[in-house]
N, C-alpha and C positions, 0 to 999 in steps of 0.2 A: 400390522397391516392397516393401510390407510382406507378405511370404509367409503368414506366420502369420495376420495379419488377414485375408487373401483366403480361406485355407482354412477361417477360422471362417466365413464366410459362404456356403459350400457345404453344401447342406442334409444331405448324407450324412455330414458330418463336424462339424455345429454342435454335436453333444453331446460332442465330445471335450474331455478336459481338457488344461492347457496341456503337460506333458510329451510327451504324444501328439501334439498338433500340432508341437511343436519336433521330433520324431522324424520326423514325415512331412515337414515342410519341408526337412529335411536332405537327403531324397531327390530334392526338386523342382529342375529347372531351368527356365528361360525360354526360350521360343522366339517369335519374331515372323513373322507370315505376313503378306505384302503381298496387297491386292485381288487376287481371283481365284488365288491360290497353291492348289495342292493340298497337302494334308496328307497324306493317304493315298487309295489306290485300292480298289475293291473286290477282295476276296480277298487284299490283302496281310496279311503277318503282323502280328498284334496285339502289338505290343512295347512298347507305351506306353499309360498312362492319360493322358487332356488334361482341362485345365480351363480355360475361357474366362474371362481376367482380364477384358478389355474387347474390344469387336469384336462380330462376328457371324459364325457358321459355319452352311454350308448341308451338310446330310446327305443325300445320295440313295442310296436302296437300288436293288438289282437289279431291281426292279419300277417304278423310276422315281418313287417315292413322295418328297418332299422335307421334311424336317423342320429347324426354324432354331432354332439353340441360341445362346444370349447369355450374358451376364456371369453367373460363378460357376455354370454348367453343366458336367456331365461328359460326355465323348462317348470312344469306344473301351472303354467299361466291358465290353459284352457278349463281345468277343473276348478281353479281358483274363482275365475270370472264367473263360470257358470253354474257353479256351486254342485257339480256333478262329480263322480267318481273319476279316477285318473283313466285315462283311455289305452294306457299303455304301462310297461314296466320299465324301470330304470336302473341301470348297473355301471358303477366306475370302471372304465376302460384301464385306467391308471390311475395312481393315487392323484386324489381329486379334494380341492377345498371349495367349499359352497357358503355364500351369504344365504341365510334362511329368513324369510319374513312370515309370520302368522298370516294366515288368511283374512281374519277378519280386521287386524290392523292395517293390511295392504287395502281392502275393501274402503275402510275409513278414509284413508290416504287418498284414493281415487276420487272421493266424492268432492274434493276440492280441487282436482287435477285432471279436468276434461282432456287436456292435450295428452297426457300420458295415457288415459283410457283409449282415447283414438288411436295413439301410436301402438298400444299394445292389441288392440282390435285388428289393425292392419297387419301386426307380426302374426296373430292366430289365423288369419284368412291366407297368409302367405304360405304359412306351414301347412295349410291344407291342399295347395296345389302340387299335383303329382310331379309336375316338372321342377318345382322347387325342392322337393324333398331329397334328402342324400342316402340313395339305395345303398350305397357302399362307401366305406370310410377312406377311399383313396385319396380324397381331396383334403382330408384330415392328418394324414400321416406325415407329421412335420417333426417328429422326435422319432429318432431310430438308436438303438442300444445295440452295441457289438459285443458278445460275451464269448470268450473260448472255454472249451470244456477242458483246457489244460493251459498252463502258463507257458509251455512249449511253442503254442501257436501264434503267430505274429499278429494279433489281434490290433493292437495299436498302429502297425504299420498299414494293415489293411483299411483301417478307419481313416487314415491321413490320404490314402491313395483314393477311397471314396469321396472325400472331402473335397479333394482336387477335381473330380469327376463331376460334383454337383456345383462347382462355381459358375456354372451356366446362369444359376439364380444368384441374386445377390444375398448377402447376408447369411452365408452358410457357417455354421460355427461348431467347430469340435472340442468336447469337454473330456478330459481324463482326470485321474485322480491327481496327477501332477499339477493341471491346471489349477485345482481346487486348494491343494496344498501351498502353491506358491502365492496365492491370494489370501488364504485365511489363515496359514500356519500348518506347518507339519503335522500330519495325522488328521487334518480336519475333515479329509474325504472320507474317513472311516467313522463319522459321526453315525451312530445306530439311527433307525427310523422310528424314534420314540415320540415324536412331536414335543421334545423338550425345546429349549430355548435355541440350542445350536442347530438342531434339526429344522427347526422352522426357519431360521435365518438362512440355511442353505436351500430350502425348498424355495423361499421368496427369490433368492438370488437366481436360481436356475428358471424360474417362472419369468424373471425380468429378462433373461436371455432368449427364452423361447418367444417372447412378446416382440423382440427386437430383429428376431431372425427368421428366415423363410425354412431352414432345416436346422436342427441341432442334433448332432451325432454324440452319443454318449458311449465311450469304449473305456473297457475294462481289460487289464492283462492277465486277470485270473479269475476264476469264479468262486464263490462262498464267502468272500469277504463283504463288508457293508457298503463298499462302493460299489461292487457289483450288484448287489442288491437294489441300491438305489437306481442304478441304471436300468434296471428292469422295471420298477415302480415309475420310472418316468416316462417309458416308452410307450408310443403309438405301435411302433413296430420292432420286434425283437429278432435280432440275427444272431444264431449260436453257430459258432465256427467248431469244424471238428475236422480231423484227417480222415479221408474218405477211405484208405485200406486199413486203418486200424480198428481193432475190435472194440466196438462201444463197451464203455465200462460205467458203472453207478458213481457219480460224482456229488459233491454238495449242492451242485447246480440243478440235478433232479429233483433232490429234496425240496429245494426251494420253489420250483416250478408246480409240485406237487401241492404245495400248502395254499395255494390261491387259485381262484377261479379265473383265470386270465382270460381277458376279454380282447387283449392286443394280439395282433397277429405274430406267431411264432413260426420262424422260417428257418431253414438249415443252410449253412453255407459249408459245402464240403470240400477242402483242399485236395486237389488232385491234379498229379502230372499228366502230360497227354499221353494217352496209351495205357495208363495205369488201371487196373481193375477196381471196382468199387462194390463189392459183394455184401456190405453191410449197410447200404443206404436206407433199405425200409427198417432195419434195426435202430439205426440213428435216428429216423424220423419217429417211431414209435416211442422210444425211450425219452425224447424231448418233446414230444407232442406237438411236432412241427406239421403244419399244413402244406407245406412246399418245401422245395430244396433247390439249390443251385450248385454248379461245379465251377471252380474256379481254381486257377493256378496264381499262387498269390502274387507273383510278378509279372503276371501277363496282362498288359494293358487293354487288350480287347476284352479280357474275361472281366476286368475289374470295370470297365465301361458298360458293359453289359447289366452286370448287376446294378450299377448305379442308375442305369435307365429304369430297371424294374421296381426297384425299391422305391424310387421316386415317381412310380406310376407315369413314366414317359417311355415305356417299352413298346415294341411293336408286335400286335399279337395277330395271327395269320389263321382265318378260318376258311377252311375249302369244303365246299359242299358235294354231294354225290351226283352223279347223272351219267354213269357208264364212260363210254368214250369221250363224250363232251367235256369229261374232266381233264382231258388233255390241255384244254385251255389254261388251267391253272399253271401249267409248265411255262405258259407265256408270261402269266403275271410274275411269277419266280425271276424270269429273264428281266422284266422291266424293273423289279426292285434290286436286282443285281447291278443293273447299269445306272441306276440313280443312288446308288450305294445307301439303300433304305435296310436297315437291319431286320432280320426276324429273330425275337426272343423267344417266343413262344409260337406252337404251331399244333392246330388239331383240325379234325374233319371226320367225315362220314363217307363211308363206302369207298368210290375212286377218290375222292377227297382225302381219305385216310391213307390210300397208297401213296399219293403224292406227297402228304404232309408228311408221312414216315420217311421217305427220301429226302426231304428237306432236315428233318432231325438228325438224320445221319451224316449230314454233311455234303451230301452230293449237290452240285452245280446244276444248272439248267441244261446243258449240253450233255452231260452224265444222265441227267433225269430222262431226256428225249430219248437216248441210246436204250436205257433200261425198259423204256414203255415201249420202244420198237419191238426188242427182242422178247418182250413178255406177251404182247397183245397182237402184233403185225407178222412179225417173222416166224414165230412158232404157235402162236395162239394155245397158250396153256389152259384155256377154258374150254376145250373139244374133246375131254374125255367123257364122251356120251355114254349113258345108261338106261336100263330099263325105268321108266319114269314111275318107280314105286313112291320115292319120296322128292326127287329132284329131276332134273334134265341130265346132269352131269354129277360126277362123282366127286370132283374138286380136289382130288388127291395131286393131280399134276400140277394146278395152279398154287397148292400148298407148299409142294416141293420146290416151286420156283421161288416163292415168298422166303422159303427158308435158304436158299441159294443167294437171295440178294441181302438179305438182312442176318444171316447166320443166327447165332444164339443170342443175339443182344436182347438185352431187357428195357423196357421202357424206362423204368426208374434210373437206369445207368446211361441214358443218353445226355449228351452235353447240353441240347436244347429241351426245354419243357415239350412234352407230347401227350397227346390224347386223342382217342377216337371212340366212337359210338358205335354200339350196337343195340339190338332190340331184343328183349326177353319176351319170347312169345308166350311163355307160362304166365308172367305177372303182368304183362302189358305196359312194362316200365321201360324206359332207356337205361342202359348200362354204360357207366362211363370207365373206359380200359385206360388207367393212368400208371400201370405197373404190370409186372408180368412179360412173357416173351412176345416181342415185337410182331413178330410174323404171324403167329397164332391169332393175336387179337386184331391185327389188321385185316387177315382172311376172314375172320368171322365179322367184321363191320362190312365185309363186301359180299357175304353169303346172301344172295337175293333169294327171298322165299319160292319155292318151286324150281328155281334155276339151279341153286346149290344147295346142299343139304345142311339143315342148321347143325349147330355145333352144341353137344351135350356138355353142361357144366353145371356141378352142383345140384343136379336132378332137374335143371331147366334147360330150354332149348332157346338157343341165343341165335339171331339173324342179322341180316343187314340193317345198320343204323338208320337208314333212310325211310325206313316203315314209320319210325317215329319222331326221328329228328336229323333231318336232311342238311341243316345248316347249323351247327352247334354252337351259336353264340353265347348262349346261356351260360355254358361251363367256361367259356373265355371271359365272360363277364366277371364271373365268380373268382377268377383268380386274381383280378385287380391289378393289373399290371401295366395298363396303360392303354394305347390305341388301338382298336379293333378294326382291321380290314377282313373283310368278308367277301369270298368269291364265289357267285351262285352261277350254276349251270344247269338249273332246273327250267323245264317249259312246261306251260298248261296245254299245249296243243300238240303234243307229241304223237298221237295216234289219231289220223284222220284217214276217211275213206271218202275221197272225193267224187261227188256224184251219185253215191249209193245211199238209198235208203230215204229218198227225198219225198216219195209220196207214202209209202208205207215202210214199217220195219221189215227188214230184210234178215233172217236169221242163217241164212245160207252164203250170204255174201262173200265171205272169207273163203268158204269152200270152194266158191266159182269165180274166184278173183280173175283169173285169166281170162274168162267168157265174158266179163262184165266192163274189165278195163281195158280200154284199147292203148293206152300210154304204156308200153311195156317196160319204161324205166322206173314206174310206181310199182312196188311191191306190197303185197299185202303185209300187215302187221305180223311178225312172227310171235310164237308161242313166248319165247323168251323175253319180247319187248311187252307183250301183254302182261305177262307176269311181274316184271320190274315195273310197269307203269302202275298196275293195280297196288303192287307193294308201296310204292313212294307217294302215291296220289294224297292222302291226307297228311303228309308231311309237307308235301311241297305247297299245300294250301296254308300251311302254319307260316312258312317262310315268308309269305307276303305281308305277315303283320309282325310277330313280336321277334322272331329271328333277325328280321332286318332292320328294326327299330334299336337293337341293342349294338348295332355295328356303328362305329364312327364313320366307315367309309364302306357302303355297299358298292360292291361291282357285280353288275349283272352282264354277263358274257354274251356276245353276240354269236350265239349258236343255233339261230333260227335255221329249220330244214335239215339239221344234221342229228341222226338218230343216235341211240345209246349204244347201239352195237357197230357203229361206222369205226371201227377201229383204223381202216386202212386210210381214214383222213386226219392220222396223226400230225402231220407236217402243217397241214392247214390250220387246225385247231391249234397249235401252239403258235402260229403266227397270228391268227385271229386275236388270240389271249393277249399276245404280248403288245400288238397295236393297241388294242382297246384300253389295255392297262396303263400304257405309257401316255395316252391321252388323257387318262383319267387323274394320272399321278402327278405329271409334270406342273399344272398349274397349282397344285398344293404341296409341292415338294418342300418349300420353306417351313411348312408346318410340322413337318415330320423329322424325325430323329437321323443321324447320320453316323454309319457304321464307323 
């Protein structure tokens, strides 16, 4: 390793002349970290400055904010300069090599290097700015490893296809064992990870590839050999390939994954032909510690393109908010996305947004969605099974039966598109994310407005409409780290008004005497269901105006003023309003979004 050349590429040292670099290099030593290995903990003494030569580092602050540092970046600088303990903990996301400089030697070096001290101070200030901090690693996922659970799975073929679809970026490189053996000699790819001469030679060559290329894909045709282990240790993101309809079995790969505290994202790619079952999805995910999964036909170009978008953080996530009948405007947005050929890779929502999102996840188009919405809420109105209001105005049984008729017994984890919906746990006061289980059940739960529909009992808790606590769940979408977030908002702050009433003094009987007080017969008094829904979602709607909107890359507030939550008969109008507004919003930025 050329330490002087490495230092020259570090931004705060780039201005130094050769003698200064030689002097600094004299104080440097090399340290190797394995995947998941801790470098230091919160409040440990800041005894050294560190420079990443290659690999990836995860810095987690006391407030649990994570920053990801890669090649030629510095860490530990704040504690070294201030002579204070470290303000966070650091782990290696993957195998990492560091240059290490003792604190006192570095401080002595700075005494004669005011320009370096100034540059370092600028770096420290920049890292304290929230907008410059990397809350998620998506922008640093530049190495991806593809590992099959058996040699019968066409991992190399899939990797080649993914490489083709990543060619929108220059300098994409696929590396297999065959490539290594062709360059260094037969069997060199099986060099053990022992930090011996050959191992370091291979590590440095791979590091040079990562420096030159935007993306590097490491692919293995089997698991358990030394090349597959190396692929895992080089990865910012790990893709495990398996057959969706095969019973999960314990493989050497499982043992390897259990040996380390993996900081890299582990995701499951399940090969499945159209229409085939996938009953083992959750078992596969649990066995391989996967945080997410995809379904793919290995020779389907659309499937491969969809995965390529998502693993490169170029996918499109759609978040649909709750708002009763006003949620029909979401269907207009779907129609606009279809017309502009903008794909939807992930979809989630709350309440009515959950209903429309579920239709998207099941593969219905906007025309079919409109028909389903009409039959459900307008033609038959499955929400009218009224009961004595002991716990709610309606039983909710007719509506749940309707949801089962629409979605059948489909399970969320088996849908082709990633889907989630939100409910509120009335017992604990927390949001519940539903990303597995029976689709109809959890969509219905997300739509159970307190007082209107009965809460759902689950694990000794009561769950209800997600809009109570999170009416626009962009936070969940952000945590998936798949790319652009489009949020469709159908909430209003002025839902319930009583024009001309209570101007001089409070009127407790105004709603009871509405017809006597209001001369405009077209204005109706807020109904019990409207009051209950507005009460349930008030706090969440206030939250929407801040954090939820900020998380979205594109926030679309639908023009639904004057339309009530229970105006089901205005379906066609709402779809058209949503379509026209979405189209006007999307067309100017069309070129910045992916193409289906």
